[in-house]
Backbone as JSON Lines, residues from 0, in Angstrom:
{"i":0,"aa":"M","n":[321.75,93.74,53.83],"ca":[320.73,94.24,52.93],"c":[321.26,95.51,52.27]}
{"i":1,"aa":"S","n":[321.09,95.62,50.98],"ca":[321.6,96.8,50.27],"c":[320.65,97.97,50.4]}
{"i":2,"aa":"E","n":[321.18,99.15,50.09],"ca":[320.36,100.37,50.14],"c":[319.15,100.25,49.24]}
{"i":3,"aa":"Q","n":[319.33,99.61,48.09],"ca":[318.23,99.44,47.14],"c":[317.02,98.77,47.8]}
{"i":4,"aa":"Q","n":[317.26,97.9,48.75],"ca":[316.17,97.2,49.39],"c":[315.54,98.0,50.53]}
{"i":5,"aa":"H","n":[316.24,99.01,51.02],"ca":[315.69,99.81,52.11],"c":[314.71,100.85,51.6]}
{"i":6,"aa":"I","n":[314.97,101.39,50.41],"ca":[314.08,102.4,49.84],"c":[313.81,102.06,48.38]}
{"i":7,"aa":"D","n":[312.68,102.52,47.91],"ca":[312.27,102.35,46.52],"c":[312.7,103.6,45.75]}
{"i":8,"aa":"H","n":[313.81,103.5,45.04],"ca":[314.37,104.65,44.34],"c":[313.42,105.21,43.29]}
{"i":9,"aa":"D","n":[312.71,104.35,42.59],"ca":[311.77,104.82,41.56],"c":[310.66,105.66,42.18]}
{"i":10,"aa":"A","n":[310.08,105.16,43.27],"ca":[309.01,105.89,43.94],"c":[309.53,107.22,44.49]}
{"i":11,"aa":"L","n":[310.74,107.19,45.05],"ca":[311.31,108.43,45.59],"c":[311.64,109.43,44.49]}
{"i":12,"aa":"S","n":[312.13,108.96,43.36],"ca":[312.42,109.86,42.24],"c":[311.15,110.54,41.76]}
{"i":13,"aa":"E","n":[310.08,109.76,41.66],"ca":[308.79,110.32,41.25],"c":[308.3,111.33,42.29]}
{"i":14,"aa":"L","n":[308.42,110.99,43.54],"ca":[308.0,111.89,44.62],"c":[308.81,113.17,44.6]}
{"i":15,"aa":"R","n":[310.12,113.05,44.39],"ca":[310.98,114.24,44.33],"c":[310.58,115.12,43.15]}
{"i":16,"aa":"G","n":[310.23,114.49,42.03],"ca":[309.79,115.25,40.87],"c":[308.51,116.02,41.13]}
{"i":17,"aa":"V","n":[307.59,115.41,41.84],"ca":[306.32,116.05,42.16],"c":[306.5,117.14,43.21]}
{"i":18,"aa":"M","n":[307.3,116.85,44.23],"ca":[307.45,117.75,45.39],"c":[308.44,118.9,45.12]}
{"i":19,"aa":"G","n":[309.37,118.7,44.21],"ca":[310.36,119.74,43.94],"c":[311.16,120.07,45.18]}
{"i":20,"aa":"G","n":[311.27,121.34,45.46],"ca":[312.05,121.81,46.6],"c":[311.5,121.39,47.95]}
{"i":21,"aa":"D","n":[310.24,121.0,47.99],"ca":[309.63,120.57,49.26],"c":[309.95,119.12,49.61]}
{"i":22,"aa":"F","n":[310.66,118.43,48.7],"ca":[310.98,117.03,48.95],"c":[311.81,116.86,50.22]}
{"i":23,"aa":"V","n":[312.79,117.73,50.42],"ca":[313.64,117.66,51.62],"c":[312.8,117.83,52.88]}
{"i":24,"aa":"I","n":[311.85,118.75,52.83],"ca":[310.96,118.98,53.97],"c":[310.13,117.72,54.24]}
{"i":25,"aa":"L","n":[309.64,117.1,53.17],"ca":[308.86,115.87,53.3],"c":[309.67,114.77,53.97]}
{"i":26,"aa":"V","n":[310.9,114.58,53.52],"ca":[311.76,113.53,54.1],"c":[312.04,113.83,55.56]}
{"i":27,"aa":"N","n":[312.38,115.06,55.87],"ca":[312.68,115.43,57.26],"c":[311.45,115.26,58.15]}
{"i":28,"aa":"T","n":[310.29,115.62,57.63],"ca":[309.05,115.45,58.38],"c":[308.77,113.96,58.62]}
{"i":29,"aa":"F","n":[308.97,113.15,57.6],"ca":[308.8,111.7,57.75],"c":[309.7,111.16,58.85]}
{"i":30,"aa":"L","n":[310.97,111.54,58.83],"ca":[311.93,111.01,59.82],"c":[311.57,111.46,61.23]}
{"i":31,"aa":"Q","n":[311.18,112.72,61.4],"ca":[310.78,113.19,62.73],"c":[309.52,112.48,63.21]}
{"i":32,"aa":"D","n":[308.56,112.33,62.29],"ca":[307.32,111.65,62.63],"c":[307.58,110.19,63.0]}
{"i":33,"aa":"A","n":[308.48,109.55,62.26],"ca":[308.82,108.15,62.56],"c":[309.41,108.04,63.96]}
{"i":34,"aa":"D","n":[310.31,108.94,64.31],"ca":[310.89,108.93,65.66],"c":[309.81,109.1,66.72]}
{"i":35,"aa":"D","n":[308.88,110.03,66.48],"ca":[307.79,110.28,67.43],"c":[306.89,109.05,67.57]}
{"i":36,"aa":"R","n":[306.54,108.44,66.47],"ca":[305.65,107.28,66.51],"c":[306.31,106.09,67.19]}
{"i":37,"aa":"I","n":[307.59,105.92,66.96],"ca":[308.31,104.83,67.65],"c":[308.32,105.09,69.15]}
{"i":38,"aa":"H","n":[308.5,106.34,69.54],"ca":[308.43,106.68,70.97],"c":[307.06,106.28,71.54]}
{"i":39,"aa":"H","n":[306.0,106.59,70.81],"ca":[304.65,106.24,71.28],"c":[304.41,104.72,71.23]}
{"i":40,"aa":"L","n":[305.02,104.05,70.25],"ca":[304.95,102.59,70.23],"c":[305.58,102.02,71.49]}
{"i":41,"aa":"R","n":[306.74,102.54,71.85],"ca":[307.42,102.07,73.07],"c":[306.56,102.32,74.31]}
{"i":42,"aa":"Q","n":[305.92,103.48,74.36],"ca":[305.04,103.78,75.49],"c":[303.88,102.8,75.56]}
{"i":43,"aa":"G","n":[303.27,102.54,74.41],"ca":[302.16,101.58,74.37],"c":[302.6,100.19,74.79]}
{"i":44,"aa":"A","n":[303.77,99.8,74.34],"ca":[304.3,98.49,74.7],"c":[304.55,98.41,76.2]}
{"i":45,"aa":"A","n":[305.11,99.47,76.76],"ca":[305.45,99.48,78.19],"c":[304.21,99.39,79.07]}
{"i":46,"aa":"T","n":[303.09,99.96,78.59],"ca":[301.87,99.96,79.39],"c":[300.89,98.86,78.98]}
{"i":47,"aa":"G","n":[301.26,98.09,77.96],"ca":[300.37,97.03,77.49],"c":[299.16,97.55,76.74]}
{"i":48,"aa":"D","n":[299.26,98.75,76.2],"ca":[298.15,99.38,75.48],"c":[298.15,98.89,74.03]}
{"i":49,"aa":"V","n":[297.44,97.78,73.79],"ca":[297.46,97.16,72.47],"c":[296.86,98.07,71.4]}
{"i":50,"aa":"E","n":[295.88,98.87,71.76],"ca":[295.26,99.77,70.78],"c":[296.23,100.87,70.36]}
{"i":51,"aa":"N","n":[296.99,101.4,71.29],"ca":[298.0,102.41,70.95],"c":[299.08,101.8,70.06]}
{"i":52,"aa":"V","n":[299.51,100.6,70.39],"ca":[300.51,99.92,69.57],"c":[299.96,99.74,68.16]}
{"i":53,"aa":"R","n":[298.74,99.28,68.04],"ca":[298.14,99.06,66.73],"c":[298.06,100.36,65.94]}
{"i":54,"aa":"K","n":[297.55,101.41,66.57],"ca":[297.38,102.69,65.89],"c":[298.71,103.29,65.44]}
{"i":55,"aa":"M","n":[299.68,103.3,66.33],"ca":[300.98,103.9,65.99],"c":[301.67,103.11,64.89]}
{"i":56,"aa":"A","n":[301.62,101.79,64.98],"ca":[302.26,100.97,63.95],"c":[301.54,101.13,62.62]}
{"i":57,"aa":"H","n":[300.23,101.2,62.64],"ca":[299.45,101.39,61.42],"c":[299.78,102.73,60.76]}
{"i":58,"aa":"S","n":[299.82,103.76,61.55],"ca":[300.11,105.09,61.03],"c":[301.52,105.17,60.44]}
{"i":59,"aa":"L","n":[302.47,104.61,61.16],"ca":[303.85,104.61,60.67],"c":[303.97,103.77,59.41]}
{"i":60,"aa":"K","n":[303.25,102.66,59.35],"ca":[303.26,101.82,58.16],"c":[302.82,102.61,56.93]}
{"i":61,"aa":"G","n":[301.76,103.38,57.07],"ca":[301.27,104.19,55.96],"c":[302.3,105.22,55.51]}
{"i":62,"aa":"S","n":[302.94,105.86,56.45],"ca":[303.99,106.83,56.11],"c":[305.14,106.17,55.38]}
{"i":63,"aa":"C","n":[305.5,104.97,55.81],"ca":[306.6,104.24,55.18],"c":[306.25,103.88,53.74]}
{"i":64,"aa":"I","n":[305.03,103.47,53.52],"ca":[304.59,103.15,52.17],"c":[304.67,104.4,51.3]}
{"i":65,"aa":"N","n":[304.19,105.52,51.83],"ca":[304.19,106.77,51.06],"c":[305.58,107.27,50.72]}
{"i":66,"aa":"I","n":[306.55,107.05,51.6],"ca":[307.91,107.56,51.38],"c":[308.75,106.56,50.6]}
{"i":67,"aa":"G","n":[308.26,105.36,50.4],"ca":[309.0,104.37,49.62],"c":[309.97,103.54,50.44]}
{"i":68,"aa":"A","n":[309.53,103.13,51.63],"ca":[310.35,102.29,52.51],"c":[309.59,100.99,52.79]}
{"i":69,"aa":"P","n":[309.59,100.05,51.82],"ca":[308.74,98.86,51.95],"c":[309.12,97.91,53.08]}
{"i":70,"aa":"E","n":[310.39,97.71,53.34],"ca":[310.78,96.8,54.43],"c":[310.38,97.39,55.78]}
{"i":71,"aa":"L","n":[310.54,98.68,55.93],"ca":[310.13,99.35,57.16],"c":[308.62,99.24,57.33]}
{"i":72,"aa":"A","n":[307.89,99.4,56.24],"ca":[306.43,99.25,56.29],"c":[306.05,97.84,56.72]}
{"i":73,"aa":"E","n":[306.77,96.84,56.22],"ca":[306.47,95.45,56.58],"c":[306.72,95.2,58.07]}
{"i":74,"aa":"R","n":[307.78,95.76,58.59],"ca":[308.07,95.6,60.02],"c":[307.0,96.28,60.87]}
{"i":75,"aa":"C","n":[306.5,97.41,60.39],"ca":[305.4,98.09,61.09],"c":[304.12,97.26,61.02]}
{"i":76,"aa":"R","n":[303.9,96.61,59.87],"ca":[302.73,95.76,59.72],"c":[302.74,94.63,60.75]}
{"i":77,"aa":"T","n":[303.91,94.09,61.0],"ca":[304.04,93.02,61.99],"c":[303.66,93.54,63.38]}
{"i":78,"aa":"A","n":[304.16,94.72,63.74],"ca":[303.82,95.3,65.05],"c":[302.34,95.63,65.12]}
{"i":79,"aa":"E","n":[301.79,96.14,64.03],"ca":[300.35,96.44,63.97],"c":[299.53,95.17,64.22]}
{"i":80,"aa":"Q","n":[299.93,94.07,63.61],"ca":[299.23,92.81,63.79],"c":[299.3,92.34,65.24]}
{"i":81,"aa":"R","n":[300.43,92.54,65.88],"ca":[300.54,92.17,67.3],"c":[299.52,92.95,68.13]}
{"i":82,"aa":"G","n":[299.4,94.24,67.85],"ca":[298.41,95.05,68.56],"c":[297.0,94.59,68.26]}
{"i":83,"aa":"R","n":[296.72,94.31,67.0],"ca":[295.39,93.85,66.6],"c":[295.05,92.52,67.28]}
{"i":84,"aa":"D","n":[296.05,91.65,67.38],"ca":[295.84,90.35,68.02],"c":[295.81,90.43,69.55]}
{"i":85,"aa":"G","n":[296.24,91.57,70.09],"ca":[296.31,91.7,71.54],"c":[297.45,90.91,72.15]}
{"i":86,"aa":"D","n":[298.47,90.6,71.34],"ca":[299.61,89.81,71.79],"c":[300.89,90.64,71.69]}
{"i":87,"aa":"L","n":[301.3,91.19,72.81],"ca":[302.5,92.02,72.83],"c":[303.71,91.27,73.38]}
{"i":88,"aa":"S","n":[303.63,89.95,73.38],"ca":[304.7,89.15,73.99],"c":[306.06,89.38,73.34]}
{"i":89,"aa":"D","n":[306.1,89.69,72.05],"ca":[307.38,89.95,71.39],"c":[307.45,91.36,70.79]}
{"i":90,"aa":"I","n":[306.63,92.27,71.33],"ca":[306.56,93.62,70.75],"c":[307.88,94.38,70.88]}
{"i":91,"aa":"D","n":[308.63,94.13,71.94],"ca":[309.92,94.82,72.06],"c":[310.85,94.43,70.91]}
{"i":92,"aa":"A","n":[310.84,93.16,70.54],"ca":[311.65,92.72,69.4],"c":[311.14,93.34,68.1]}
{"i":93,"aa":"C","n":[309.82,93.43,67.95],"ca":[309.24,94.06,66.76],"c":[309.65,95.52,66.66]}
{"i":94,"aa":"I","n":[309.57,96.23,67.77],"ca":[309.95,97.65,67.76],"c":[311.44,97.79,67.51]}
{"i":95,"aa":"G","n":[312.23,96.91,68.09],"ca":[313.67,96.93,67.83],"c":[313.97,96.74,66.35]}
{"i":96,"aa":"A","n":[313.23,95.84,65.69],"ca":[313.42,95.62,64.25],"c":[313.02,96.86,63.45]}
{"i":97,"aa":"I","n":[311.97,97.54,63.89],"ca":[311.56,98.79,63.24],"c":[312.66,99.84,63.4]}
{"i":98,"aa":"E","n":[313.18,99.97,64.6],"ca":[314.24,100.95,64.85],"c":[315.48,100.65,64.03]}
{"i":99,"aa":"E","n":[315.82,99.38,63.92],"ca":[317.0,98.98,63.15],"c":[316.82,99.33,61.67]}
{"i":100,"aa":"E","n":[315.66,99.04,61.13],"ca":[315.4,99.35,59.72],"c":[315.32,100.86,59.5]}
{"i":101,"aa":"L","n":[314.78,101.59,60.47],"ca":[314.7,103.04,60.33],"c":[316.09,103.65,60.22]}
{"i":102,"aa":"I","n":[317.06,103.11,60.92],"ca":[318.44,103.59,60.81],"c":[318.92,103.43,59.37]}
{"i":103,"aa":"A","n":[318.66,102.28,58.8],"ca":[319.08,102.02,57.42],"c":[318.31,102.91,56.44]}
{"i":104,"aa":"V","n":[317.02,103.09,56.66],"ca":[316.21,103.94,55.8],"c":[316.68,105.39,55.88]}
{"i":105,"aa":"R","n":[316.97,105.85,57.09],"ca":[317.47,107.22,57.27],"c":[318.74,107.43,56.45]}
{"i":106,"aa":"A","n":[319.67,106.49,56.54],"ca":[320.93,106.6,55.79],"c":[320.67,106.56,54.28]}
{"i":107,"aa":"A","n":[319.77,105.68,53.85],"ca":[319.45,105.58,52.43],"c":[318.78,106.85,51.92]}
{"i":108,"aa":"L","n":[317.9,107.43,52.72],"ca":[317.24,108.67,52.32],"c":[318.24,109.82,52.23]}
{"i":109,"aa":"E","n":[319.15,109.88,53.17],"ca":[320.18,110.92,53.12],"c":[321.04,110.77,51.89]}
{"i":110,"aa":"S","n":[321.4,109.55,51.57],"ca":[322.18,109.29,50.36],"c":[321.39,109.65,49.11]}
{"i":111,"aa":"F","n":[320.11,109.31,49.09],"ca":[319.25,109.6,47.94],"c":[319.13,111.1,47.74]}
{"i":112,"aa":"Q","n":[318.97,111.85,48.82],"ca":[318.84,113.3,48.72],"c":[320.11,113.93,48.12]}
{"i":113,"aa":"G","n":[321.22,113.32,48.39],"ca":[322.49,113.83,47.88],"c":[322.75,113.46,46.44]}
{"i":114,"aa":"S","n":[321.94,112.57,45.88],"ca":[322.18,112.13,44.5],"c":[321.48,113.0,43.49]}
């Protein structure tokens, strides 16, 4: 998958224009928040807490949409649906897919900031 598919460059350019110098802070905050939410997703999965899984995935999905990471948002939507359905049978794979995409998004965001 190319970098273009990991992040929405048009949305990020617009966001950078609006945020100015605070754009870097926004990106760093997003990345730290994503790490924290994934940690809580893992905790919810480990304890079978479907509501925590749903909430964390939903919240992270919204952040991904706002930062311009549509594939990451879609992976979060899948995990959110698992929590909503009360079916965590494949939640570890869902979280793994989120983590994998976050690595790509992180690299794409770093590259975008440098451009």
